[in-house]
C-alpha positions as CSV (number, residue, x, y, z in Angstrom):
1,M,0.0,0.0,0.0
2,S,1.3,3.4,-0.9
3,A,1.9,6.2,1.7
4,S,-1.0,8.1,0.2
5,A,-3.6,5.6,1.3
6,S,-4.3,4.9,5.0
7,T,-6.7,2.5,6.7
8,S,-7.6,4.5,9.8
9,V,-10.2,7.2,10.0
10,K,-8.8,10.5,11.3
11,T,-11.1,13.0,9.5
12,E,-14.5,13.1,7.8
13,R,-12.7,12.7,4.5
14,H,-13.1,9.0,4.1
15,C,-13.6,6.8,1.1
16,A,-17.3,6.1,1.7
17,A,-18.0,9.8,1.0
18,C,-15.5,10.2,-1.9
19,R,-16.6,10.5,-5.6
20,H,-13.9,8.0,-6.6
21,F,-15.3,5.2,-4.3
22,D,-17.7,2.6,-5.6
23,N,-19.1,0.0,-3.3
24,A,-22.0,-1.3,-5.5
25,P,-22.1,-5.1,-5.4
26,E,-22.4,-5.3,-9.1
27,S,-19.2,-3.3,-9.6
28,L,-17.3,-5.5,-7.2
29,E,-18.4,-8.7,-9.0
30,A,-17.4,-7.2,-12.3
31,A,-14.0,-6.0,-11.1
32,I,-13.0,-9.1,-9.2
33,P,-13.2,-12.3,-11.3
34,G,-14.3,-15.3,-9.3
35,L,-15.9,-13.3,-6.5
36,R,-19.2,-15.0,-7.0
37,V,-17.6,-18.4,-6.6
38,M,-16.5,-17.4,-3.0
39,G,-19.8,-15.7,-2.2
40,S,-20.9,-12.5,-3.9
41,G,-20.5,-8.7,-3.9
42,Y,-23.7,-8.7,-1.7
43,S,-21.9,-10.5,1.1
44,S,-22.2,-9.0,4.6
45,V,-18.6,-9.7,5.4
46,R,-17.4,-7.0,3.0
47,N,-19.3,-4.5,5.1
48,A,-19.1,-1.2,3.1
49,D,-15.8,-1.9,1.4
50,G,-15.5,-1.0,-2.3
51,L,-13.3,0.0,-5.2
52,C,-11.3,3.2,-5.5
53,A,-11.2,4.4,-9.1
54,M,-8.3,6.7,-8.3
55,H,-6.0,4.1,-6.9
56,Q,-7.4,1.0,-8.7
57,R,-7.7,-1.0,-5.5
58,Y,-10.2,-2.6,-3.1
59,L,-10.4,-0.5,0.1
60,S,-12.3,-0.2,3.3
61,A,-15.0,2.6,3.3
62,A,-13.1,4.0,6.4
63,S,-9.9,4.5,4.4
64,Y,-8.8,7.9,3.2
65,C,-6.1,9.6,1.1
66,E,-5.0,13.0,-0.1
67,Q,-7.0,12.6,-3.4
68,Y,-10.3,12.7,-1.6
69,A,-13.1,14.5,-3.6
70,I,-16.5,15.0,-2.0
71,R,-19.3,13.1,-3.8
């Protein structure tokens, strides 16, 4: 993980509220081949995790970085 992405919440600027963050189950299933074999994008264990279009990675909704952009 790069220094620009952190996994702890220190401000209100978190991924869940960022325009680059997508946590739609359909998006996760499309982006992660084989996810449906293990369960699905609708699984409760993923909580509110999603995909960051800016960093091209799967992140916790509580993560944040310097590229945050309000939705």
